[in-house]
N, C-alpha and C positions, 0 to 999 in steps of 0.2 A: 515411908512417904509415898512411894509409888503404889504400894498396896492400898493405902487409904484413898488415894485419888481414884484408883481402879474401882474400889467398892462404892465410892461416891457416885460415879457415873453408872455403874452396874445397877445399883439400887434405884437410881433415878430413872433409868430407861425401863427397868422392870416394872415400876409402879405407874408408868404413863398409860393413859387411856386415849386421849385425843392425839398425843404425840406420836403414837404408833401409826395412826392413820396418816398423819402428816408426813412421817418418814416414808411410808409406803408410797404416797403420792410423789414425794421427791425422788425416790428411787425409780419409779415408773417413768417420770419425766426425763431423768438422766439417761435411762435406757433408750427412750425414744430419740433423744437428741444425739447420742453418740452411736447408737447401733443402726437405727432405721434411717435417720436423716443423712448420715454419712454415706450410706450406700446409694441413695437416690440423688442427692444434691451435690456431693463432692466426689466424683469419680476419680480414679487414679489416672490423671492425664499423662504422666510420663510413661507409665507402664503400657498404656494403650497406643501411644503414638510413636514410641521408640522401642527398638528391639534389644539393644545392648546397653550396658551400664555406661559405656564410653559415650554413646550418642546422647544419653540422658544428661550426663555430666557436661558435655559440650553445650547442650541447649541451655541448661541452667546457668553455666558460666557466661554464655553470650548474653543472656537476658539480664544478668546481674551487673555486668560490666559495661554494657552499651549505654551511652548517655540518653537521657530522656528527651523525647522530641517535643514535649509540652512545656517548654520553658516560657512562662508568662511573667 
């Protein structure tokens, strides 16, 4: 059963023409989103602002447990 399913997908992907181009575009977009955008738009805030793991843990615990000041 698994062998038949494997060959179904293997033959299908092998005979694709337009699909290969679409998969290449999808992989390039995923690379851009996860590799490039992460570096520039999502810096590691805790590593840059705190020196030890204990300081990082205290900061996260304080921000998770303090009540919100925006109670509307």
